[in-house]
C-alpha positions as CSV (number, residue, x, y, z in Angstrom):
1,L,235.4,-151.1,20.5
2,A,235.5,-154.1,22.9
3,D,231.9,-154.8,22.1
4,C,232.6,-154.6,18.4
5,E,235.6,-156.9,18.6
6,F,233.6,-159.4,20.7
7,A,230.6,-159.3,18.4
8,I,232.7,-159.9,15.2
9,Q,234.2,-163.1,16.7
10,A,230.9,-164.2,18.2
11,I,229.0,-163.9,14.9
12,K,231.8,-165.9,13.2
13,N,231.4,-168.6,15.8
14,P,227.6,-168.9,16.6
15,V,226.5,-171.3,19.4
16,P,223.7,-173.8,18.9
17,F,220.4,-172.1,19.5
18,N,216.9,-173.1,18.5
19,P,214.3,-171.3,20.6
20,I,210.8,-172.6,20.8
21,N,207.8,-170.5,21.8
22,L,206.1,-171.9,24.9
23,G,202.7,-171.4,23.2
24,P,199.3,-170.0,24.2
25,E,199.2,-171.7,27.5
26,I,202.0,-169.4,28.8
27,N,202.1,-166.6,26.3
28,S,199.3,-164.2,25.4
29,E,198.7,-160.9,23.6
30,Y,200.3,-159.2,26.6
31,S,204.0,-159.2,27.7
32,E,205.3,-162.1,29.8
33,Y,208.7,-162.1,31.4
34,F,210.8,-163.0,34.5
35,P,209.8,-166.7,34.7
36,C,210.8,-168.9,37.7
37,L,210.5,-172.7,38.3
38,T,210.2,-175.1,41.2
39,V,213.2,-177.4,41.4
40,D,211.2,-180.3,40.0
41,D,210.4,-178.1,36.9
42,Q,206.6,-178.8,37.4
43,M,205.4,-175.3,38.2
44,M,206.2,-172.0,36.5
45,L,205.5,-168.6,37.8
46,F,206.0,-165.5,35.7
47,T,205.0,-161.8,35.4
48,R,202.4,-160.7,33.0
49,R,201.8,-157.0,32.2
50,I,198.0,-156.5,31.7
51,P,195.7,-153.5,31.3
52,S,194.8,-151.8,34.5
53,K,191.1,-152.3,35.5
54,E,191.1,-149.0,37.4
55,I,193.1,-146.6,35.1
56,P,192.2,-146.7,31.4
57,G,195.2,-146.7,29.2
58,R,197.6,-147.8,32.0
59,E,199.1,-151.3,32.6
60,Q,200.1,-153.2,35.7
61,E,202.0,-156.3,36.5
62,D,200.5,-159.5,38.1
63,F,201.8,-163.1,38.6
64,Y,200.5,-166.0,36.6
65,V,201.1,-169.7,37.3
66,S,201.2,-172.8,35.1
67,R,201.7,-176.4,36.1
68,K,203.1,-179.2,34.0
69,I,200.5,-182.0,33.4
70,E,201.5,-185.1,31.5
71,G,204.5,-183.2,30.1
72,K,202.5,-180.1,28.9
73,W,202.1,-176.7,30.5
74,S,198.5,-176.0,31.7
75,K,196.7,-172.7,30.8
76,A,198.3,-170.0,33.0
77,E,196.1,-168.6,35.7
78,S,196.4,-165.5,37.9
79,I,197.9,-166.4,41.3
80,G,195.2,-164.2,42.8
81,A,195.0,-162.4,46.1
82,P,196.7,-161.6,48.4
83,I,199.7,-161.7,46.1
84,N,198.3,-159.9,43.1
85,T,196.9,-156.4,43.8
86,R,196.1,-153.4,41.7
87,Y,199.7,-152.4,42.1
88,N,202.7,-154.0,40.4
89,E,204.1,-157.3,41.5
90,G,207.1,-158.6,39.6
91,A,210.4,-160.6,39.3
92,P,209.4,-163.7,41.5
93,T,211.5,-166.5,42.8
94,L,210.2,-169.8,44.4
95,S,211.7,-172.0,47.1
96,P,212.7,-175.4,45.8
97,D,209.4,-177.0,46.9
98,G,207.3,-174.1,45.8
99,S,206.1,-173.3,49.4
100,Y,207.7,-169.8,49.6
101,L,207.5,-167.0,47.2
102,I,209.8,-164.0,47.2
103,F,208.9,-161.1,44.9
104,T,209.4,-157.4,44.3
105,A,206.8,-154.7,45.0
106,C,207.5,-151.0,44.5
107,A,206.1,-147.9,46.2
108,A,203.6,-146.2,44.0
109,Q,202.6,-142.7,44.8
110,G,204.6,-143.0,48.0
111,D,203.3,-146.4,49.2
112,Y,203.2,-150.1,48.3
113,G,199.5,-150.5,48.6
114,A,197.5,-153.5,49.9
115,G,198.6,-152.7,53.5
116,R,202.3,-153.4,52.6
117,E,205.0,-151.4,54.2
118,G,208.5,-150.8,52.9
119,Y,211.7,-148.9,53.2
120,G,211.4,-146.9,49.9
121,S,211.7,-147.5,46.2
122,C,211.4,-151.3,45.5
123,D,211.5,-154.0,48.3
124,L,211.4,-157.8,48.5
125,F,208.4,-159.4,50.0
126,I,207.8,-163.0,51.1
127,S,204.7,-165.2,51.3
128,Q,204.2,-168.8,52.4
129,K,201.8,-171.3,50.7
130,M,199.4,-173.0,53.1
131,G,197.3,-175.6,51.3
132,N,196.0,-173.9,48.2
133,N,196.3,-170.4,49.6
134,W,199.2,-167.9,50.0
135,S,199.8,-165.9,53.2
136,E,199.7,-162.2,53.3
137,P,203.0,-161.0,52.0
138,R,205.4,-159.4,54.5
139,N,208.5,-157.3,53.9
140,I,211.7,-159.4,54.2
141,G,213.1,-156.4,56.2
142,F,216.4,-154.8,56.9
143,P,219.3,-155.3,56.1
144,V,218.1,-156.9,52.8
145,N,215.7,-154.1,52.0
146,T,216.9,-150.5,52.3
147,S,215.9,-147.1,50.8
148,K,217.6,-148.3,47.6
149,W,216.1,-150.4,44.8
150,E,216.0,-154.1,45.8
151,T,214.6,-156.4,43.1
152,Q,214.9,-159.6,41.0
153,P,215.6,-162.2,43.7
154,S,216.8,-165.8,43.1
155,F,216.4,-168.3,46.0
156,S,219.0,-171.1,46.1
157,S,217.9,-174.7,46.4
158,D,219.6,-174.9,49.8
159,G,216.7,-172.8,51.1
160,R,219.1,-170.4,52.9
161,T,220.8,-168.3,50.2
162,L,219.2,-165.4,48.4
163,Y,220.7,-163.5,45.5
164,F,219.1,-160.3,44.4
165,V,219.8,-157.0,42.5
166,R,220.3,-153.7,44.3
167,G,220.2,-150.4,42.4
168,Y,221.8,-147.2,43.8
169,T,223.4,-143.9,42.9
170,D,227.1,-143.9,43.8
171,S,229.2,-141.1,45.3
172,R,229.9,-139.8,41.8
173,G,226.2,-139.5,40.9
174,Y,226.2,-142.5,38.6
175,Y,223.3,-145.0,38.8
176,N,224.5,-148.6,39.2
177,Q,222.9,-152.1,39.7
178,D,224.9,-154.9,41.3
179,I,224.2,-158.5,42.4
180,Y,224.1,-159.1,46.2
181,V,223.9,-162.3,48.3
182,T,222.5,-162.9,51.8
183,Q,222.1,-165.9,54.0
184,L,219.2,-166.9,56.2
185,Q,220.3,-167.3,59.8
186,D,219.1,-169.9,62.3
187,D,216.9,-167.3,64.1
188,G,215.1,-166.6,60.8
189,S,216.8,-163.3,60.0
190,W,218.9,-162.5,57.0
191,N,222.6,-161.4,57.4
192,E,224.1,-158.3,55.9
193,P,224.0,-158.7,52.1
194,T,227.4,-158.6,50.4
195,P,228.0,-157.7,46.7
196,L,229.5,-160.3,44.4
197,P,233.1,-159.7,43.3
198,D,233.9,-156.8,41.0
199,Y,234.8,-159.2,38.2
200,I,231.1,-160.1,38.2
201,N,229.6,-156.8,39.2
202,S,230.8,-154.4,36.5
203,P,230.8,-150.6,36.4
204,G,227.6,-151.0,34.4
205,N,224.3,-152.6,35.4
206,E,223.7,-156.2,36.4
207,E,220.2,-157.7,36.5
208,S,218.0,-160.8,36.4
209,V,220.3,-163.0,38.5
210,F,219.5,-166.7,38.6
211,I,221.2,-169.4,40.8
212,H,220.7,-172.8,39.3
213,P,219.4,-175.6,41.6
214,D,222.9,-177.1,41.6
215,G,223.9,-174.1,43.7
216,Q,227.1,-173.8,41.7
217,T,226.0,-172.1,38.4
218,L,225.0,-168.4,38.3
219,Y,223.4,-166.7,35.3
220,F,222.9,-162.9,35.0
221,S,222.5,-160.1,32.5
222,S,224.9,-157.2,32.3
223,D,225.8,-154.3,30.0
224,G,229.1,-153.7,31.7
225,W,231.3,-156.4,30.1
226,P,232.2,-156.9,26.4
227,G,229.3,-158.3,24.5
228,M,226.9,-158.0,21.6
229,G,225.5,-154.7,22.8
230,G,222.7,-153.9,25.2
231,K,222.5,-156.4,28.1
232,D,223.9,-159.9,27.4
233,I,223.5,-163.0,29.5
234,Y,226.6,-164.4,31.2
235,M,227.3,-167.5,33.3
236,C,229.9,-168.2,36.0
237,R,230.5,-171.2,38.3
238,K,231.4,-171.5,41.9
239,Q,234.9,-173.1,42.4
240,V,235.9,-175.7,45.0
241,D,237.4,-172.9,47.2
242,G,234.0,-171.0,47.2
243,T,235.1,-168.3,44.8
244,W,233.4,-167.6,41.5
245,S,234.9,-168.1,38.1
246,A,235.1,-165.2,35.6
247,P,231.8,-164.7,33.8
248,V,231.4,-166.2,30.3
249,N,229.2,-164.6,27.6
250,L,226.6,-167.2,26.4
251,G,227.4,-166.1,22.8
252,Y,225.6,-165.3,19.6
253,P,222.7,-165.8,18.7
254,I,221.5,-166.2,22.3
255,N,222.8,-162.7,22.9
256,T,222.1,-160.0,20.3
257,A,222.5,-156.2,20.0
258,N,219.2,-155.9,22.0
259,D,218.7,-156.6,25.7
260,E,218.6,-160.3,26.8
261,N,217.6,-161.2,30.4
262,S,215.5,-163.2,32.7
263,L,217.0,-166.6,31.8
264,V,216.2,-169.6,34.1
265,V,217.5,-173.1,33.6
266,S,215.7,-176.4,34.4
267,G,217.0,-178.6,37.3
268,D,218.5,-181.1,34.9
269,G,220.2,-178.4,32.9
270,R,218.6,-179.4,29.6
271,F,216.2,-176.5,29.1
272,G,216.4,-172.7,29.4
273,F,213.4,-170.4,29.7
274,F,213.7,-166.8,28.9
275,A,211.8,-163.7,27.8
276,S,212.2,-162.1,24.4
C-alpha cells in the first residue's frame, strides 16, 4: 500500500529526466552495468557480461575501461590480466586518481580462481596501477571480508573511507543486504566495518552504494522503503554533525516498477551514469 500511494503521487509529479545512451563506444550487444569513474571524470570502468570462452552457453563478467578523449569516450577495451580472469569480476570502484581498483570476486566451485584466496562467498580485492600495468589483486582481508557476501564497494575521494554492501542471513532465517562503512588506518589496515543507520538500511535489501566525490552525498538502491516497486534509487546527505539525512527517493521516471541501480554521479554533479 505504501508503494502504491508513493507511486500515485510520484507519477503525478514527474522529475526532469532525459536519459541518453552512451553509444557503441561503451555499450555493446552484451550487458554492461556497475560503472565507476575517476574523480576527474576522464576514465570509466564497468562490468561487461560476455560469453565464456571455456564453457559453451555460459557467460562470465570482465572489466572494460574507456577514457574521455577530447570530450568523447574511447572504444572500451578489456582491462586485461591480472584483473580479468576466466572467473567473474564485478562491481568495481576506483580511487580518486585511478591508481587503486577495488572490486568483487566470488568463489566458484569452492574457490576464487587465479590464485586468489578468500573467506567464503564474495570478497573484496584490491589492485594498484603501476605504470600501464595492474598489480596482482590481493584480498582486502578481515574484518572487511568475512564468510558473508561482501560486494559493490565505493571508495570515497578522501582515499580512506570505503562503503560496501554485505549480505547475510539474520537470526530469523531472512536474507538481508545492508550498507557498511570502514576506514583505512595509518598502519594500512581497515577498521571494523559498521552498518549505516537503520533509517538508511531497511528490513529489505540495499545495494549499489555510491559515495559522491564531495564525500557528503550518498546514493544507493533499496527495495525496503516506499517507492515505485522493485529497487529504487535513493539519496541522502551527510549533515554538519556527521549524521546522515533521511533518504529521498529520486522520483519517477528515474525510478520505475522495475529495478534501478548502479548510479554514479560525475564530480561536478551535472551527469549521472546508470545501467538500464
